[in-house]
C-alpha positions as CSV (number, residue, x, y, z in Angstrom):
1,M,1.7,10.7,201.8
2,K,0.6,8.9,204.9
3,L,3.5,9.0,207.6
4,T,3.0,6.1,210.7
5,I,5.1,6.3,213.5
6,V,5.6,3.0,215.4
7,L,6.5,3.5,219.1
8,P,7.5,0.5,220.9
9,T,7.1,1.0,224.5
10,Y,7.6,-0.5,227.9
11,N,6.8,1.6,231.3
12,E,7.1,4.9,229.5
13,A,4.3,6.4,231.1
14,E,6.0,9.6,231.4
15,N,7.4,10.3,228.2
16,L,4.7,9.3,226.3
17,P,2.0,12.0,226.4
18,L,4.8,14.4,226.0
19,L,6.3,12.7,222.8
20,V,3.0,12.3,221.2
21,T,2.4,15.9,221.9
22,A,5.7,16.8,220.2
23,L,4.9,14.9,217.1
24,M,1.5,15.8,216.6
25,D,3.0,19.5,216.6
26,L,5.4,18.9,213.7
27,K,2.5,19.5,211.1
28,I,4.9,18.6,208.4
29,P,3.6,20.1,205.1
30,G,2.4,17.1,202.5
31,I,2.3,14.7,205.4
32,E,-0.4,13.0,207.1
33,Q,0.9,11.9,210.2
34,H,-0.2,8.9,212.5
35,V,0.8,7.5,215.9
36,L,0.9,3.6,216.5
37,V,1.8,2.7,220.1
38,V,3.3,-1.0,220.4
39,D,2.9,-1.4,224.5
40,D,4.4,-5.0,225.8
41,N,1.9,-4.9,228.7
42,S,3.7,-1.9,230.8
43,P,3.1,-2.4,234.6
44,D,3.3,1.4,234.9
45,G,-0.4,2.0,233.0
46,T,1.7,3.0,229.6
47,G,-0.7,1.0,227.8
48,E,-3.5,2.8,229.4
49,I,-2.5,6.3,229.0
50,A,-2.1,5.3,225.3
51,D,-5.8,4.0,225.1
52,D,-6.5,7.5,226.4
53,L,-4.5,9.4,224.1
54,A,-6.2,7.1,221.6
55,A,-9.9,8.1,222.5
56,E,-8.9,11.7,222.7
57,F,-7.4,11.7,219.2
58,P,-8.9,8.8,217.4
59,E,-7.5,10.1,214.1
60,W,-3.9,10.0,215.0
61,V,-3.5,7.8,217.6
62,Q,-3.6,3.9,217.5
63,V,-2.5,1.3,219.9
64,L,-1.6,-2.2,219.8
65,H,-1.5,-4.2,223.1
66,R,0.7,-6.9,223.4
67,E,0.1,-9.5,226.2
68,T,3.7,-10.2,227.1
69,K,7.3,-8.3,226.9
70,D,9.3,-10.7,224.1
71,G,11.5,-8.4,222.8
72,L,12.1,-5.3,220.8
73,G,12.6,-6.8,217.8
74,K,8.9,-8.5,217.9
75,A,7.5,-5.8,219.2
76,I,8.7,-3.5,216.3
77,I,8.3,-5.8,213.7
78,E,4.5,-6.4,214.4
79,G,4.3,-2.8,214.6
80,L,5.4,-2.0,211.1
81,I,3.4,-4.9,209.6
82,V,0.2,-3.1,211.1
83,A,1.5,0.2,209.4
84,L,1.8,-1.3,206.1
85,Y,-1.7,-2.8,206.3
86,D,-2.9,0.5,207.6
87,G,-1.7,1.8,204.5
88,A,1.5,3.9,205.3
89,D,3.5,5.1,202.5
90,Y,6.4,5.7,204.9
91,V,7.0,3.9,208.5
92,L,9.2,6.0,211.2
93,Q,10.3,3.7,213.9
94,M,11.6,5.8,217.2
95,D,12.1,5.0,221.0
96,A,9.4,6.8,223.3
97,D,12.1,8.3,225.6
98,F,13.2,11.0,223.4
99,S,16.7,10.0,222.5
100,H,15.1,9.9,219.2
101,Q,14.4,13.5,219.0
102,P,11.0,14.8,216.4
103,K,12.8,17.5,215.4
104,Y,14.8,15.3,212.9
105,I,11.5,13.8,211.4
106,P,11.2,16.4,208.6
107,Q,15.2,16.3,207.8
108,M,14.7,12.6,207.3
109,I,11.3,12.7,205.2
110,K,13.5,14.8,202.8
111,A,16.2,12.7,202.6
112,L,13.9,9.8,202.3
113,E,12.8,11.4,198.7
114,N,16.2,10.2,197.3
115,C,16.5,7.0,199.3
116,D,14.8,3.8,200.4
117,M,15.5,4.0,204.1
118,V,16.9,7.2,206.2
119,Q,18.9,6.1,209.5
120,G,19.3,8.6,212.3
121,S,22.5,8.6,212.9
122,R,25.0,9.3,215.9
123,Y,28.0,8.6,214.3
124,T,28.2,10.0,210.8
125,T,29.2,13.3,210.2
126,G,27.7,15.9,212.5
127,G,26.1,13.1,214.9
128,S,26.8,13.3,218.5
129,V,25.8,11.5,221.9
130,D,24.9,13.0,225.2
131,D,27.6,14.9,226.7
132,S,27.3,12.9,230.3
133,W,28.4,9.5,228.8
134,A,31.8,8.4,230.3
135,W,34.8,8.4,227.9
136,W,35.0,4.8,228.0
137,R,31.1,4.4,226.6
138,K,31.7,6.8,223.7
139,L,34.4,4.4,222.9
140,L,32.9,1.3,223.4
141,S,29.7,2.3,221.2
142,W,31.5,4.1,218.3
143,F,33.9,1.1,217.9
144,A,31.0,-1.0,218.0
145,N,29.0,0.8,215.0
146,S,31.7,2.5,213.1
147,V,34.3,-0.1,213.2
148,Y,33.7,-3.7,214.9
149,L,30.1,-4.3,213.1
150,R,30.8,-2.4,209.8
151,A,34.1,-4.5,209.3
152,I,32.1,-8.0,209.7
153,L,29.1,-6.8,207.7
154,R,31.1,-4.8,205.4
155,S,28.7,-2.3,205.6
156,H,28.8,2.0,204.7
157,V,26.1,2.5,207.5
158,K,28.2,3.7,210.7
159,D,25.3,3.2,213.2
160,L,24.4,0.3,212.9
161,T,22.4,-0.5,216.1
162,G,20.8,2.8,216.0
163,G,16.9,2.2,216.3
164,F,15.9,5.8,215.0
165,K,14.8,4.6,211.0
166,L,12.6,5.9,208.6
167,W,11.4,3.8,205.8
168,Q,9.7,3.7,202.2
169,R,6.7,1.2,202.2
170,D,8.3,-0.7,199.4
171,T,11.4,-1.3,201.1
172,L,9.8,-3.0,204.2
173,I,7.5,-5.2,201.9
174,G,10.7,-6.2,200.2
175,I,12.4,-7.3,203.2
176,D,10.1,-9.6,204.3
177,L,9.7,-8.7,207.6
178,P,9.0,-12.0,209.4
179,S,12.2,-13.6,208.4
180,I,14.2,-11.0,210.7
181,K,14.8,-13.5,213.4
182,S,16.9,-11.4,215.8
183,N,15.2,-10.1,218.9
184,G,16.6,-7.3,221.3
185,Y,18.8,-4.8,220.2
186,I,20.6,-7.1,217.4
187,F,17.3,-6.9,215.5
188,Q,18.5,-3.0,214.6
189,V,21.5,-4.8,212.8
190,E,19.8,-7.3,211.3
191,I,17.1,-5.3,209.5
192,T,19.6,-2.8,208.1
193,Y,21.9,-5.3,207.0
194,A,19.1,-7.2,205.3
195,A,18.1,-4.0,203.6
196,L,21.9,-3.4,202.4
197,Q,22.4,-7.1,200.9
198,L,18.6,-6.6,199.2
199,G,20.2,-3.8,197.5
200,Y,18.3,-0.8,199.4
201,K,19.6,2.8,199.4
202,I,20.0,3.9,203.1
203,V,21.2,7.4,203.7
204,E,22.1,8.7,207.1
205,V,21.3,11.8,208.7
206,P,23.1,13.2,211.6
207,I,21.3,13.5,215.1
208,H,22.3,14.4,218.5
209,F,21.6,11.5,221.0
210,P,20.8,13.0,224.5
211,D,20.2,10.5,227.4
212,R,16.6,10.1,228.8
213,N,15.1,12.8,231.5
214,R,12.5,10.3,232.5
215,G,12.0,6.8,233.5
216,E,14.6,4.3,233.5
217,S,16.8,3.0,230.5
218,K,16.7,-0.5,229.2
219,M,20.0,-0.4,227.8
220,S,22.8,-2.0,229.4
221,F,26.5,-3.4,228.8
222,L,25.2,-6.8,228.4
223,V,22.5,-6.0,226.4
224,Q,25.1,-4.4,223.6
225,Y,27.8,-7.1,224.4
226,E,25.3,-10.0,223.2
227,A,24.4,-7.6,220.0
228,A,28.1,-7.4,219.2
229,L,29.0,-11.0,219.7
230,R,25.6,-12.0,217.5
231,A,26.8,-10.0,214.5
232,F,28.5,-12.9,212.8
233,Q,25.2,-15.2,213.2
234,V,23.5,-11.9,211.5
235,W,26.4,-11.9,208.5
236,W,26.0,-16.1,208.0
237,R,22.0,-15.6,208.0
238,R,22.1,-12.7,205.3
239,R,25.0,-13.1,203.7
240,N,23.6,-14.6,200.5
241,L,20.8,-12.2,200.1
242,S,20.6,-10.4,196.7
243,A,18.0,-7.8,194.7
244,A,16.4,-10.7,193.2
245,Q,15.1,-12.2,196.5
246,R,13.3,-9.1,197.6
247,A,9.8,-10.0,198.6
248,T,6.7,-8.3,196.5
249,E,3.5,-9.0,198.8
250,L,2.2,-8.1,202.2
251,P,3.5,-10.4,205.3
252,P,0.9,-12.0,207.0
253,H,-1.0,-9.9,209.1
254,P,0.0,-11.1,212.9
255,L,-2.6,-9.7,215.1
256,K,-5.3,-11.6,214.6
257,E,-5.1,-12.7,218.4
258,I,-4.1,-9.3,219.7
259,A,-6.6,-6.6,220.5
260,V,-5.8,-3.3,218.6
261,A,-7.7,-0.3,219.9
């Protein structure tokens, strides 16, 4: 089975080589692993580092260079679609700052045998966040995911804003990725909610979510606040989806004008 790991990056020069090495060291039996770095023209040289890795490991690392930083959602969607065109059976999306730890990937692959998408979850039983988080930050994040968003979207998933997701190929095709209009961190909510509304089975695997040790976080209170406010917009847009509306064909390739190393 071919697994493509999609890594959206912006200013991750310190983390990227270490993460790629950690992913290569996994060596999961029966899994052919590939990494697709989707870099948003990082000014710190992340794109150049990714190119060096691709040159050193051409069978393992691929790089998608985007000309501008125009949102996390768009970067991930382009990466997911490229992975599908490259023949991936499984597609994993994860952050490049080690908040999503590679050690959970084998467990997530095992769980995917019995579902359509696996969510690495901070808030399911056994999950946790960094001990250094202030109590109010832990409370806000838990409430937003496990109470507020679940109530609006009537979802059983407890970590709706989480970006550590492992997809079956057919699930990503069925979602119709270009139809996901949200950008930023609300994107994570919409893509999961769309999958649920289309009747796909999602299983949560508990993870520990540490803070990054290198580089600067892109997350802020305002970003989280915006995601919470836009939950009603996601519900309204997707409320009438059903399994009968699953797509059956690959979406158009979005990258004719974008260089792929």
